[in-house]
C-alpha positions as CSV (number, residue, x, y, z in Angstrom):
1,M,0.0,0.0,-0.1
2,T,3.0,2.5,0.7
3,L,4.6,1.6,-2.3
4,L,1.3,2.3,-4.4
5,I,1.1,5.7,-2.7
6,L,4.5,6.7,-3.3
7,L,4.2,5.8,-7.0
8,L,1.1,7.5,-7.3
9,S,2.7,10.6,-5.7
10,R,5.0,11.0,-8.4
11,F,2.3,11.2,-11.1
12,I,0.2,13.9,-8.9
13,A,0.5,17.2,-10.2
14,Y,0.4,19.8,-7.7
15,P,-1.4,23.1,-8.1
16,C,0.7,26.3,-8.8
17,P,0.2,29.0,-6.3
18,D,-1.0,32.3,-7.7
19,L,1.7,34.9,-8.4
20,N,0.8,38.3,-7.5
21,I,-0.3,40.9,-10.0
22,P,2.4,43.6,-10.3
23,V,2.0,47.1,-9.3
24,N,1.3,49.2,-12.6
25,G,1.4,46.0,-14.8
26,A,-0.3,42.8,-15.6
27,R,0.3,39.0,-15.0
28,V,-0.3,37.5,-18.2
29,C,-0.2,33.6,-18.3
30,N,-1.6,30.8,-20.3
31,G,-5.1,29.9,-19.3
32,W,-5.2,26.4,-20.6
33,K,-3.9,22.9,-19.1
34,T,-2.9,24.8,-15.9
35,D,-2.4,21.4,-14.0
36,F,0.6,20.4,-16.7
37,G,2.1,23.9,-16.5
38,R,2.0,27.9,-15.8
39,F,3.8,30.2,-18.1
40,C,3.8,33.8,-17.1
41,Q,5.3,37.1,-18.0
42,V,5.0,40.7,-16.8
43,Y,3.7,43.3,-18.9
44,C,3.8,46.9,-17.7
45,E,1.3,49.9,-18.0
46,G,2.0,53.3,-19.8
47,N,5.4,54.8,-19.0
48,Y,6.2,52.2,-16.3
49,S,9.2,49.6,-16.5
50,L,10.4,47.0,-14.6
51,G,13.5,48.0,-12.5
52,L,16.9,47.4,-14.1
53,Q,17.6,44.1,-12.4
54,Y,14.8,42.6,-14.1
55,D,14.1,41.4,-17.8
56,H,10.7,41.5,-19.6
57,S,11.3,38.6,-21.3
58,Q,11.8,36.6,-18.1
59,W,9.3,33.6,-18.3
60,Y,8.1,32.4,-14.6
61,V,7.4,28.9,-14.7
62,C,5.4,26.4,-12.7
63,G,5.2,22.6,-13.6
64,S,3.6,19.7,-11.9
65,S,5.9,20.0,-8.7
66,G,3.9,23.4,-7.7
67,N,6.9,25.5,-7.7
68,W,7.8,28.5,-9.8
69,I,11.0,29.1,-11.5
70,A,12.0,31.9,-11.3
71,S,10.4,32.2,-7.9
72,G,7.9,34.9,-7.2
73,P,6.8,37.4,-6.4
74,L,6.4,38.9,-9.8
75,P,8.5,42.3,-9.9
76,N,6.3,45.5,-9.9
77,C,6.5,48.0,-12.8
78,T,7.9,50.9,-10.9
79,G,10.5,52.2,-13.1
80,I,10.1,55.0,-15.6
81,H,10.4,53.8,-19.1
82,H,12.2,56.2,-21.7
83,N,11.9,55.5,-25.3
84,L,15.1,55.2,-27.2
85,H,14.3,58.3,-29.2
86,T,13.4,60.2,-26.3
87,C,15.9,63.1,-25.7
88,L,16.9,63.7,-22.0
89,S,18.1,67.4,-20.8
90,G,20.0,67.9,-17.7
91,Y,23.3,68.9,-16.0
92,L,25.9,66.4,-15.7
93,V,29.2,66.6,-13.9
94,Y,32.2,65.2,-15.4
95,R,33.5,63.4,-12.4
96,D,37.6,63.8,-13.2
97,I,37.6,67.4,-13.8
98,M,34.3,68.6,-11.7
99,L,33.7,70.5,-14.9
100,T,29.5,71.0,-15.1
101,I,28.4,70.7,-18.6
102,F,25.0,71.6,-19.9
103,V,23.9,68.5,-22.4
104,N,20.9,68.1,-24.5
105,F,21.3,64.7,-25.8
106,C,19.6,61.5,-26.8
107,V,20.0,58.2,-25.3
108,T,22.0,57.0,-28.3
109,A,24.6,59.7,-27.9
110,C,25.0,59.1,-24.3
111,V,26.0,55.5,-25.1
112,L,28.3,56.5,-28.0
113,R,29.9,59.1,-25.4
114,K,29.9,56.8,-22.4
115,S,33.6,55.5,-22.7
116,F,35.1,58.9,-22.2
117,L,32.4,61.0,-20.3
118,F,31.1,58.4,-18.2
119,P,33.3,55.3,-17.6
120,D,31.1,53.9,-14.7
121,L,27.9,54.1,-16.9
122,I,26.1,50.9,-17.8
123,I,23.8,50.9,-20.1
124,T,22.2,47.4,-21.4
125,S,20.5,46.5,-24.6
126,Q,17.4,46.1,-22.1
127,V,17.3,49.7,-20.9
128,L,17.8,50.7,-24.4
129,N,15.3,48.8,-25.9
130,S,11.7,50.4,-25.7
131,Q,10.2,46.8,-25.6
132,P,6.7,47.9,-26.8
133,T,5.2,44.5,-26.9
134,Y,5.6,44.4,-23.1
135,R,3.6,47.6,-22.6
136,F,-0.2,48.3,-22.6
137,K,-2.0,51.7,-22.3
138,D,-5.1,50.8,-20.3
139,C,-5.7,46.9,-19.1
140,A,-9.6,47.7,-19.1
141,D,-9.6,48.2,-22.9
142,S,-10.3,45.4,-24.9
143,Q,-8.3,46.3,-27.7
144,E,-5.4,46.7,-25.3
145,K,-6.0,43.4,-23.8
146,D,-6.3,41.6,-27.3
147,K,-2.7,43.2,-28.2
148,I,-1.4,41.8,-24.8
149,Q,-2.8,38.3,-25.3
150,L,-1.7,38.2,-29.1
151,S,1.9,39.3,-27.8
152,Y,1.9,36.7,-25.3
153,I,1.1,33.7,-27.5
154,D,3.7,35.0,-30.3
155,K,6.3,35.0,-27.5
156,L,5.5,31.7,-25.9
157,K,5.5,30.2,-29.5
158,T,8.9,31.5,-30.0
159,S,10.1,30.7,-26.6
160,N,11.7,27.7,-25.1
161,Y,8.3,26.6,-24.2
162,N,6.8,26.4,-27.6
163,Y,6.2,22.8,-27.0
164,F,3.2,23.8,-24.8
165,C,1.6,25.4,-28.1
166,D,2.7,22.5,-30.0
167,N,1.3,19.9,-27.8
168,Y,-2.1,21.9,-27.3
169,G,-2.4,23.9,-30.6
170,S,-6.1,24.2,-30.4
171,L,-5.9,25.7,-27.0
172,C,-2.9,28.0,-27.7
173,E,-4.9,30.9,-29.0
174,R,-5.5,34.5,-27.7
175,T,-8.8,34.0,-25.9
176,N,-7.1,31.3,-23.6
177,V,-4.6,33.8,-22.4
178,D,-5.0,35.2,-18.8
179,V,-4.4,38.6,-18.4
180,A,-4.6,39.9,-14.8
181,C,-4.3,43.6,-14.0
């Protein structure tokens, strides 16, 4: 009897605990076959973005063990997003000669000048990419929700988890994507 229980416990799927809904954002997950796996991402509203230590393309995955990888909670959308083409103005201090320089420059110019003006400045491709597919204007708007759902399906189909769409093709569609804001 104990052996039978032990064997059955290996085939029982444990439910995945719900992840939080990010502040200023949305939790976007598959809404089909959730007992076989949950695949979630974070989308941000308006001009909000994830902090620099997070990546919008990160998948939060939970399988039959009931454990999330990467572990939750989901990050909040609390950073301010700057479009690549948005110009920034400000006073910058060149730290080696303490000369205050007034500069009106674009982020792209900043990257070109970073090696000699700002040697400690670290700008990653994540910061520079506007990542519009991870953004929405109003989660209550049905057209915006449709865009989020379509974006999610596209990303899932091209991810390392594309087998979930391959195996359940008829369910892998926009209307089965769970968007929680």
